[in-house]
A tleap script that builds the chain and sets N, CA, C and O, in Angstrom:
source leaprc.protein.ff14SB
mol = sequence {
  NMET THR GLU ALA ILE VAL PRO LEU GLU THR
  ARG PRO PRO THR ARG ARG THR PHE THR ILE
  GLY ALA GLY GLY LYS VAL GLY LEU LEU GLU
  ASP ARG PRO VAL PHE VAL GLY ILE ALA SER
  GLY GLY ARG PHE SER GLY GLU GLN ALA ARG
  ARG PRO ASP PHE LEU THR PRO TYR LEU MET
  THR ILE LEU ALA THR VAL GLY LEU SER ASP
  LEU SER PHE PHE PRO PHE ARG LYS ARG ASP
  PRO GLY ARG LEU PRO SER ARG GLU GLN CGLY
}
set mol.1.N position { 0.837 -1.182 0.000 }
set mol.1.CA position { 0.000 0.000 0.000 }
set mol.1.C position { 0.879 1.243 0.000 }
set mol.1.O position { 1.940 1.272 0.625 }
set mol.2.N position { 0.442 2.219 -0.678 }
set mol.2.CA position { 1.145 3.482 -0.613 }
set mol.2.C position { 0.427 4.385 0.360 }
set mol.2.O position { -0.718 4.125 0.731 }
set mol.3.N position { 1.094 5.446 0.775 }
set mol.3.CA position { 0.458 6.329 1.751 }
set mol.3.C position { -0.760 7.045 1.174 }
set mol.3.O position { -1.570 7.573 1.936 }
set mol.4.N position { -0.912 7.078 -0.141 }
set mol.4.CA position { -2.105 7.681 -0.745 }
set mol.4.C position { -3.297 6.729 -0.681 }
set mol.4.O position { -4.434 7.183 -0.552 }
set mol.5.N position { -3.063 5.428 -0.768 }
set mol.5.CA position { -4.151 4.460 -0.760 }
set mol.5.C position { -4.716 4.271 0.644 }
set mol.5.O position { -5.930 4.162 0.810 }
set mol.6.N position { -3.857 4.230 1.649 }
set mol.6.CA position { -4.318 3.960 3.012 }
set mol.6.C position { -5.379 4.960 3.469 }
set mol.6.O position { -6.437 4.523 3.922 }
set mol.7.N position { -5.163 6.277 3.378 }
set mol.7.CA position { -6.226 7.190 3.825 }
set mol.7.C position { -7.506 7.070 3.000 }
set mol.7.O position { -8.600 7.227 3.543 }
set mol.8.N position { -7.393 6.796 1.709 }
set mol.8.CA position { -8.585 6.668 0.880 }
set mol.8.C position { -9.421 5.458 1.264 }
set mol.8.O position { -10.649 5.528 1.248 }
set mol.9.N position { -8.780 4.359 1.606 }
set mol.9.CA position { -9.506 3.131 1.933 }
set mol.9.C position { -10.016 3.110 3.365 }
set mol.9.O position { -10.841 2.259 3.696 }
set mol.10.N position { -9.564 4.002 4.220 }
set mol.10.CA position { -9.974 3.958 5.617 }
set mol.10.C position { -10.814 5.158 6.037 }
set mol.10.O position { -11.165 5.275 7.211 }
set mol.11.N position { -11.133 6.024 5.136 }
set mol.11.CA position { -12.007 7.134 5.523 }
set mol.11.C position { -13.455 6.764 5.197 }
set mol.11.O position { -13.735 6.136 4.176 }
set mol.12.N position { -14.356 7.160 6.072 }
set mol.12.CA position { -15.753 6.830 5.799 }
set mol.12.C position { -16.270 7.681 4.661 }
set mol.12.O position { -15.708 8.752 4.431 }
set mol.13.N position { -17.263 7.298 3.958 }
set mol.13.CA position { -18.045 6.057 4.066 }
set mol.13.C position { -17.730 5.082 2.936 }
set mol.13.O position { -18.606 4.819 2.112 }
set mol.14.N position { -16.532 4.542 2.863 }
set mol.14.CA position { -16.208 3.624 1.769 }
set mol.14.C position { -17.094 2.390 1.775 }
set mol.14.O position { -17.552 1.947 0.723 }
set mol.15.N position { -17.336 1.832 2.957 }
set mol.15.CA position { -18.162 0.641 3.137 }
set mol.15.C position { -17.662 -0.567 2.323 }
set mol.15.O position { -18.377 -1.557 2.165 }
set mol.16.N position { -16.438 -0.470 1.815 }
set mol.16.CA position { -15.820 -1.616 1.133 }
set mol.16.C position { -14.836 -2.305 2.063 }
set mol.16.O position { -14.659 -3.522 2.002 }
set mol.17.N position { -14.192 -1.518 2.929 }
set mol.17.CA position { -13.159 -2.071 3.789 }
set mol.17.C position { -13.568 -2.117 5.251 }
set mol.17.O position { -13.040 -2.935 6.005 }
set mol.18.N position { -14.495 -1.261 5.676 }
set mol.18.CA position { -15.009 -1.298 7.040 }
set mol.18.C position { -16.354 -0.599 7.085 }
set mol.18.O position { -16.727 0.150 6.182 }
set mol.19.N position { -17.067 -0.870 8.163 }
set mol.19.CA position { -18.333 -0.188 8.420 }
set mol.19.C position { -18.303 0.332 9.845 }
set mol.19.O position { -17.477 -0.103 10.647 }
set mol.20.N position { -19.174 1.236 10.160 }
set mol.20.CA position { -19.221 1.798 11.508 }
set mol.20.C position { -20.493 1.311 12.182 }
set mol.20.O position { -21.605 1.585 11.729 }
set mol.21.N position { -20.302 0.583 13.276 }
set mol.21.CA position { -21.432 0.055 14.036 }
set mol.21.C position { -21.539 0.752 15.384 }
set mol.21.O position { -20.872 1.757 15.631 }
set mol.22.N position { -22.371 0.218 16.238 }
set mol.22.CA position { -22.581 0.799 17.566 }
set mol.22.C position { -21.300 0.762 18.400 }
set mol.22.O position { -21.062 1.649 19.219 }
set mol.23.N position { -20.481 -0.262 18.189 }
set mol.23.CA position { -19.239 -0.401 18.947 }
set mol.23.C position { -18.028 0.244 18.287 }
set mol.23.O position { -16.916 0.131 18.803 }
set mol.24.N position { -18.220 0.913 17.166 }
set mol.24.CA position { -17.109 1.540 16.452 }
set mol.24.C position { -16.903 0.907 15.083 }
set mol.24.O position { -17.820 0.319 14.509 }
set mol.25.N position { -15.692 1.037 14.576 }
set mol.25.CA position { -15.376 0.523 13.243 }
set mol.25.C position { -15.241 -0.996 13.259 }
set mol.25.O position { -14.675 -1.578 14.184 }
set mol.26.N position { -15.778 -1.624 12.205 }
set mol.26.CA position { -15.707 -3.075 12.048 }
set mol.26.C position { -15.127 -3.357 10.669 }
set mol.26.O position { -15.701 -2.962 9.654 }
set mol.27.N position { -13.978 -4.046 10.636 }
set mol.27.CA position { -13.342 -4.380 9.368 }
set mol.27.C position { -14.163 -5.359 8.560 }
set mol.27.O position { -14.761 -6.282 9.114 }
set mol.28.N position { -14.196 -5.166 7.260 }
set mol.28.CA position { -14.972 -6.025 6.377 }
set mol.28.C position { -14.119 -7.027 5.605 }
set mol.28.O position { -14.657 -7.917 4.948 }
set mol.29.N position { -12.795 -6.892 5.677 }
set mol.29.CA position { -11.933 -7.837 4.972 }
set mol.29.C position { -11.740 -9.088 5.816 }
set mol.29.O position { -11.654 -9.009 7.041 }
set mol.30.N position { -11.673 -10.237 5.162 }
set mol.30.CA position { -11.398 -11.485 5.863 }
set mol.30.C position { -9.926 -11.487 6.271 }
set mol.30.O position { -9.041 -11.241 5.452 }
set mol.31.N position { -9.681 -11.768 7.552 }
set mol.31.CA position { -8.299 -11.766 8.030 }
set mol.31.C position { -7.502 -12.844 7.322 }
set mol.31.O position { -7.983 -13.961 7.135 }
set mol.32.N position { -6.291 -12.509 6.933 }
set mol.32.CA position { -5.381 -13.428 6.268 }
set mol.32.C position { -3.961 -12.974 6.591 }
set mol.32.O position { -3.781 -11.843 7.042 }
set mol.33.N position { -2.975 -13.786 6.383 }
set mol.33.CA position { -1.610 -13.358 6.650 }
set mol.33.C position { -1.210 -12.188 5.749 }
set mol.33.O position { -1.441 -12.207 4.540 }
set mol.34.N position { -0.614 -11.186 6.356 }
set mol.34.CA position { -0.125 -10.019 5.623 }
set mol.34.C position { 1.361 -9.884 5.936 }
set mol.34.O position { 1.755 -9.858 7.102 }
set mol.35.N position { 2.174 -9.800 4.904 }
set mol.35.CA position { 3.615 -9.660 5.061 }
set mol.35.C position { 4.010 -8.267 4.592 }
set mol.35.O position { 3.765 -7.891 3.446 }
set mol.36.N position { 4.623 -7.511 5.490 }
set mol.36.CA position { 4.979 -6.127 5.201 }
set mol.36.C position { 6.501 -6.001 5.228 }
set mol.36.O position { 7.133 -6.225 6.260 }
set mol.37.N position { 7.080 -5.641 4.086 }
set mol.37.CA position { 8.512 -5.367 4.021 }
set mol.37.C position { 8.741 -3.876 4.174 }
set mol.37.O position { 8.116 -3.066 3.489 }
set mol.38.N position { 9.642 -3.523 5.079 }
set mol.38.CA position { 9.935 -2.109 5.337 }
set mol.38.C position { 11.406 -1.870 5.040 }
set mol.38.O position { 12.283 -2.447 5.684 }
set mol.39.N position { 11.669 -1.015 4.061 }
set mol.39.CA position { 13.053 -0.682 3.699 }
set mol.39.C position { 13.448 0.612 4.382 }
set mol.39.O position { 12.680 1.573 4.426 }
set mol.40.N position { 14.660 0.618 4.913 }
set mol.40.CA position { 15.159 1.791 5.623 }
set mol.40.C position { 16.663 1.878 5.440 }
set mol.40.O position { 17.337 0.863 5.264 }
set mol.41.N position { 17.179 3.081 5.482 }
set mol.41.CA position { 18.616 3.285 5.362 }
set mol.41.C position { 19.368 3.001 6.648 }
set mol.41.O position { 20.599 2.986 6.650 }
set mol.42.N position { 18.663 2.779 7.731 }
set mol.42.CA position { 19.286 2.498 9.019 }
set mol.42.C position { 18.338 1.702 9.885 }
set mol.42.O position { 17.280 1.267 9.430 }
set mol.43.N position { 18.717 1.514 11.136 }
set mol.43.CA position { 17.852 0.769 12.058 }
set mol.43.C position { 16.688 1.655 12.483 }
set mol.43.O position { 16.877 2.813 12.854 }
set mol.44.N position { 15.475 1.092 12.424 }
set mol.44.CA position { 14.307 1.858 12.830 }
set mol.44.C position { 13.514 1.151 13.923 }
set mol.44.O position { 12.468 1.644 14.346 }
set mol.45.N position { 14.003 -0.001 14.383 }
set mol.45.CA position { 13.335 -0.688 15.490 }
set mol.45.C position { 14.404 -1.324 16.372 }
set mol.45.O position { 15.542 -1.521 15.944 }
set mol.46.N position { 14.028 -1.637 17.592 }
set mol.46.CA position { 14.954 -2.252 18.527 }
set mol.46.C position { 15.777 -1.226 19.291 }
set mol.46.O position { 15.536 -0.023 19.188 }
set mol.47.N position { 16.738 -1.703 20.049 }
set mol.47.CA position { 17.534 -0.839 20.926 }
set mol.47.C position { 18.462 0.096 20.155 }
set mol.47.O position { 18.777 1.183 20.640 }
set mol.48.N position { 18.900 -0.301 18.980 }
set mol.48.CA position { 19.852 0.515 18.226 }
set mol.48.C position { 19.178 1.435 17.212 }
set mol.48.O position { 19.838 1.963 16.316 }
set mol.49.N position { 17.873 1.627 17.349 }
set mol.49.CA position { 17.145 2.492 16.417 }
set mol.49.C position { 17.581 3.941 16.592 }
set mol.49.O position { 17.799 4.413 17.708 }
set mol.50.N position { 17.702 4.633 15.468 }
set mol.50.CA position { 18.073 6.047 15.506 }
set mol.50.C position { 16.896 6.929 15.889 }
set mol.50.O position { 17.059 7.959 16.544 }
set mol.51.N position { 15.710 6.512 15.471 }
set mol.51.CA position { 14.487 7.278 15.723 }
set mol.51.C position { 13.385 6.318 16.146 }
set mol.51.O position { 13.482 5.118 15.890 }
set mol.52.N position { 12.339 6.825 16.790 }
set mol.52.CA position { 11.219 5.957 17.138 }
set mol.52.C position { 10.544 5.406 15.887 }
set mol.52.O position { 10.476 6.078 14.858 }
set mol.53.N position { 10.049 4.178 15.989 }
set mol.53.CA position { 9.348 3.532 14.882 }
set mol.53.C position { 7.865 3.902 14.950 }
set mol.53.O position { 7.118 3.356 15.762 }
set mol.54.N position { 7.451 4.825 14.099 }
set mol.54.CA position { 6.046 5.214 14.028 }
set mol.54.C position { 5.305 4.431 12.952 }
set mol.54.O position { 4.080 4.318 13.007 }
set mol.55.N position { 6.020 3.894 11.985 }
set mol.55.CA position { 5.386 3.228 10.854 }
set mol.55.C position { 4.685 1.922 11.246 }
set mol.55.O position { 3.539 1.694 10.859 }
set mol.56.N position { 5.366 1.071 12.007 }
set mol.56.CA position { 4.797 -0.232 12.354 }
set mol.56.C position { 3.492 -0.100 13.140 }
set mol.56.O position { 2.507 -0.735 12.762 }
set mol.57.N position { 3.434 0.698 14.224 }
set mol.57.CA position { 2.151 0.832 14.931 }
set mol.57.C position { 1.060 1.467 14.067 }
set mol.57.O position { -0.113 1.114 14.186 }
set mol.58.N position { 1.450 2.408 13.195 }
set mol.58.CA position { 0.487 3.040 12.294 }
set mol.58.C position { -0.132 2.002 11.358 }
set mol.58.O position { -1.353 1.942 11.206 }
set mol.59.N position { 0.722 1.183 10.730 }
set mol.59.CA position { 0.218 0.159 9.820 }
set mol.59.C position { -0.620 -0.890 10.549 }
set mol.59.O position { -1.618 -1.367 10.009 }
set mol.60.N position { -0.223 -1.253 11.771 }
set mol.60.CA position { -0.998 -2.209 12.556 }
set mol.60.C position { -2.404 -1.676 12.822 }
set mol.60.O position { -3.381 -2.418 12.726 }
set mol.61.N position { -2.503 -0.393 13.154 }
set mol.61.CA position { -3.804 0.220 13.437 }
set mol.61.C position { -4.659 0.310 12.185 }
set mol.61.O position { -5.833 -0.057 12.202 }
set mol.62.N position { -4.068 0.801 11.093 }
set mol.62.CA position { -4.821 0.954 9.844 }
set mol.62.C position { -5.298 -0.394 9.316 }
set mol.62.O position { -6.454 -0.530 8.914 }
set mol.63.N position { -4.419 -1.385 9.316 }
set mol.63.CA position { -4.806 -2.692 8.789 }
set mol.63.C position { -5.820 -3.386 9.692 }
set mol.63.O position { -6.681 -4.112 9.193 }
set mol.64.N position { -5.744 -3.186 11.004 }
set mol.64.CA position { -6.753 -3.737 11.914 }
set mol.64.C position { -8.113 -3.082 11.667 }
set mol.64.O position { -9.151 -3.724 11.825 }
set mol.65.N position { -8.104 -1.813 11.283 }
set mol.65.CA position { -9.353 -1.108 10.993 }
set mol.65.C position { -10.125 -1.776 9.859 }
set mol.65.O position { -11.356 -1.794 9.872 }
set mol.66.N position { -9.415 -2.320 8.890 }
set mol.66.CA position { -10.085 -2.961 7.755 }
set mol.66.C position { -10.238 -4.470 7.950 }
set mol.66.O position { -10.760 -5.151 7.067 }
set mol.67.N position { -9.790 -5.007 9.096 }
set mol.67.CA position { -10.002 -6.410 9.423 }
set mol.67.C position { -8.786 -7.308 9.328 }
set mol.67.O position { -8.911 -8.523 9.483 }
set mol.68.N position { -7.611 -6.747 9.079 }
set mol.68.CA position { -6.396 -7.555 8.939 }
set mol.68.C position { -5.552 -7.445 10.203 }
set mol.68.O position { -5.082 -6.362 10.552 }
set mol.69.N position { -5.362 -8.571 10.886 }
set mol.69.CA position { -4.584 -8.535 12.127 }
set mol.69.C position { -3.456 -9.562 12.179 }
set mol.69.O position { -2.633 -9.522 13.094 }
set mol.70.N position { -3.405 -10.478 11.217 }
set mol.70.CA position { -2.333 -11.478 11.164 }
set mol.70.C position { -1.166 -10.878 10.365 }
set mol.70.O position { -0.997 -11.167 9.181 }
set mol.71.N position { -0.368 -10.039 11.036 }
set mol.71.CA position { 0.664 -9.245 10.362 }
set mol.71.C position { 2.057 -9.738 10.712 }
set mol.71.O position { 2.330 -10.121 11.849 }
set mol.72.N position { 2.926 -9.723 9.724 }
set mol.72.CA position { 4.350 -10.016 9.930 }
set mol.72.C position { 5.140 -8.895 9.263 }
set mol.72.O position { 4.938 -8.593 8.087 }
set mol.73.N position { 6.043 -8.282 10.027 }
set mol.73.CA position { 6.849 -7.183 9.520 }
set mol.73.C position { 8.279 -7.664 9.322 }
set mol.73.O position { 8.852 -8.335 10.181 }
set mol.74.N position { 8.844 -7.306 8.169 }
set mol.74.CA position { 10.212 -7.690 7.831 }
set mol.74.C position { 11.013 -6.438 7.519 }
set mol.74.O position { 10.816 -5.820 6.473 }
set mol.75.N position { 11.916 -6.058 8.419 }
set mol.75.CA position { 12.734 -4.873 8.141 }
set mol.75.C position { 13.889 -5.206 7.202 }
set mol.75.O position { 14.542 -6.240 7.345 }
set mol.76.N position { 14.129 -4.334 6.257 }
set mol.76.CA position { 15.267 -4.458 5.346 }
set mol.76.C position { 16.162 -3.251 5.571 }
set mol.76.O position { 15.714 -2.109 5.470 }
set mol.77.N position { 17.410 -3.504 5.870 }
set mol.77.CA position { 18.361 -2.424 6.109 }
set mol.77.C position { 19.409 -2.409 5.017 }
set mol.77.O position { 19.646 -3.408 4.338 }
set mol.78.N position { 20.020 -1.270 4.866 }
set mol.78.CA position { 21.150 -1.136 3.956 }
set mol.78.C position { 22.290 -1.987 4.508 }
set mol.78.O position { 22.607 -1.921 5.695 }
set mol.79.N position { 22.895 -2.778 3.642 }
set mol.79.CA position { 23.982 -3.653 4.086 }
set mol.79.C position { 25.328 -3.016 3.833 }
set mol.79.O position { 25.473 -2.153 2.967 }
set mol.80.N position { 26.302 -3.449 4.593 }
set mol.80.CA position { 27.676 -3.004 4.424 }
set mol.80.C position { 28.248 -3.693 3.192 }
set mol.80.O position { 28.350 -4.919 3.171 }
set mol.81.N position { 28.633 -2.914 2.139 }
set mol.81.CA position { 29.141 -3.546 0.918 }
set mol.81.C position { 30.359 -4.427 1.168 }
set mol.81.O position { 30.592 -5.375 0.419 }
set mol.82.N position { 31.131 -4.138 2.190 }
set mol.82.CA position { 32.303 -4.946 2.505 }
set mol.82.C position { 31.953 -6.338 2.999 }
set mol.82.O position { 32.811 -7.222 2.996 }
set mol.83.N position { 30.731 -6.554 3.418 }
set mol.83.CA position { 30.315 -7.845 3.953 }
set mol.83.C position { 29.655 -8.732 2.909 }
set mol.83.O position { 29.375 -9.898 3.188 }
set mol.84.N position { 29.402 -8.217 1.728 }
set mol.84.CA position { 28.758 -9.016 0.690 }
set mol.84.C position { 29.789 -9.903 0.004 }
set mol.84.O position { 30.922 -9.470 -0.207 }
set mol.85.N position { 29.424 -11.138 -0.348 }
set mol.85.CA position { 30.374 -12.003 -1.043 }
set mol.85.C position { 30.644 -11.480 -2.450 }
set mol.85.O position { 29.767 -10.913 -3.102 }
set mol.86.N position { 31.875 -11.685 -2.897 }
set mol.86.CA position { 32.215 -11.276 -4.260 }
set mol.86.C position { 31.630 -12.275 -5.236 }
set mol.86.O position { 31.205 -13.361 -4.842 }
set mol.87.N position { 31.608 -11.912 -6.511 }
set mol.87.CA position { 31.042 -12.813 -7.515 }
set mol.87.C position { 31.864 -14.089 -7.642 }
set mol.87.O position { 31.324 -15.151 -7.952 }
set mol.88.N position { 33.152 -13.989 -7.407 }
set mol.88.CA position { 34.006 -15.191 -7.501 }
set mol.88.C position { 33.698 -16.171 -6.388 }
set mol.88.O position { 33.824 -17.381 -6.577 }
set mol.89.N position { 33.288 -15.661 -5.210 }
set mol.89.CA position { 33.025 -16.533 -4.081 }
set mol.89.C position { 31.643 -17.175 -4.181 }
set mol.89.O position { 31.358 -18.140 -3.471 }
set mol.90.N position { 30.797 -16.659 -5.039 }
set mol.90.CA position { 29.503 -17.273 -5.239 }
set mol.90.C position { 28.448 -16.596 -4.478 }
set mol.90.O position { 27.286 -16.998 -4.540 }
savepdb mol mol.pdb
quit
């Protein structure tokens, strides 16, 4: 999802992704595994993070709003070029 799609799909009254009932918002999508890859130039989660991670909780909230809660997040960081194997090494 891009940041343009998320607000469009979660603002009322789309009625395609959620509905509003007496108890609040109810997601209309059937829960299924969702795999989210997050690319970053540095660490954005854990003890060595440079900044607080706002993206993961935001995505968890937005996706739960539409009914998706089985989420797996995979962080991708920039690697040290010196640690990559050369083409000769395979």
